[in-house]
N, C-alpha and C positions, 0 to 999 in steps of 0.2 A: 800200236796205240789207238784206242778207240776215241772217236770224236763225239762230242755232245751233239744232240740233235739241234736243229736251227732254233727252235723255241727256247730251249735251255740256254743256248749261247746268247740269244737276244735278251733274255731276262738277266743274264749276268752282265751284259753290256749296259742295260738300264740301271742296274745296281751301281756299277762303276761310275757312270755319268752322274747319277743322283748324288753319290758321296763326293765326287770331284766338285760339282756345283756347290754343294753344301759347304765344303771346305774352303773353296775360293771366295764365295759370295756371302756365306752365312745364312742363306735362305734358299729354298728350292720349292717350286710349284710343280705339282703332279696332276695331270689330267687323267682321271679314272673313269673308264667306261662302265656303264651299268652291266652287272652280271649278278646272278643269284649267289655267286660265291663271294661277292664283296659284302663285308659287314660294316655298316656305318651305325653302330649302336642301335638304340631304339628308333632313331631318326630315319635311317635308310635313305634311299633316293627319293626326293620329292619333286613334284611338278615336272618341268622339262628336263630335269637331271637324268631321267630314265632314257631320254633321247640324246641329249647333248653331253652327258657325263657331269662330273663334279671336279672342281679344281681344289686340291688340298694343299695347304701351305705348311712346310716343315722348316724348323730351324734347329740349331745344335742344342739349345736349352731344353728341347722337348725330350720326353722319354719314349723312345721307340726302338724297335729292332727290325732288321731285315734279314730273314733267314732264307733257306732255299725255296720256301713257299711264297714269301712275300713280306709285306710290311705289317707289323702289329704295333698299334699305338693307341693311346688315349688322346683323342682330339676334342677340343672345346668348340661347341656350336652355340653361339650366344653365351650363356652362362652355364650350359649343361655339358659336362664331360661325357664323352661317349667312347666305349671300347670299340676299336675298329680293326679290321683286317682287310688288307688290299692285296690280292694275289698279284704277283709280278706280271702275269699274263693279261691282267685287266688294266695295266698302265699303258695309255696310248701316247703320252707325251710327258717330257720333263723340261721345265723352263727355268731360266734365271734371267730376270729383268736386269739385274746388276751387271751381268756378264754379256747381256744382249745375245744370249745363246739359247738354243732349244734343240731337243732331240725328239723326233716324232717317229713312232713305229706304227705303221698302218696295220690294222688287224684284219685277218681274213674275213670276208663276208661283210665288211663295213667300209663304205667309201668315206674318204675324208676330203673336204674341199674348203679352201680358204675363202672362196667367194660367198659362202653361206654363213660366215662368222657374224656374231652379234656383239652386243656390249657385254662387259664383265663388271660385276660388282663384288665387293669383298665384305664378308661378315666380320665383325670385330670380335676379338677375344684376346686374352692375355698370352696364350701359348700358340694358338693356331687360328687360321682363318680358312674360309672356304670361298671359292669364287664360283658363281654360277652364271651361265650365259643366257642371253635372251636372243630370240630369233627363231622363226618358225621351223626351219629345217637345218639347224646348225649342227655340224659334225666336229668341227675343231675351232678353236679360238685363235684368231689372229691378233697378235700383240705388237704394237709399234713401240718398242722400248725406247728408242731415241726420242720420239715425239713426247712420250710421257716424261722423260727426264727434263726436256726443255720446259714443259708446263710446270713441273714441280720447281724448277729453278726460277722461272718467272714469278711464281706465286710467292717465293721467299723474298723477292725484291721490294 
């Protein structure tokens, strides 16, 4: 029996985790690193996203597919729908705030460090959102899911 190479196995694991998080929580966040192979419609990567990556938000109501090459989807940025393609190899992390869970796959030649994380903001849209980080030399976004839930709970009181 032949074994898949490590990259292919890792990409299959990313896909499994993505769909498990989506099924369990109803939403999943994906940190996508910059690559010329990533297509974000006419928008592309802007500003610091080329250094820090972009976080894309997926939910079950969205129309997307994940085949052996990656995710194909139409995502909404502001009010503009954009045809997107995210190769599985360009996905650095998969998050679920609702599950307080994350999967991070360090990419060769790219260091990742929690101590360089910055703030995160979300663009609003009916189907999808993006999150972009700030911070001079950020490589990954640190998210305190527990603290965020407490704040949201306190705001509702």
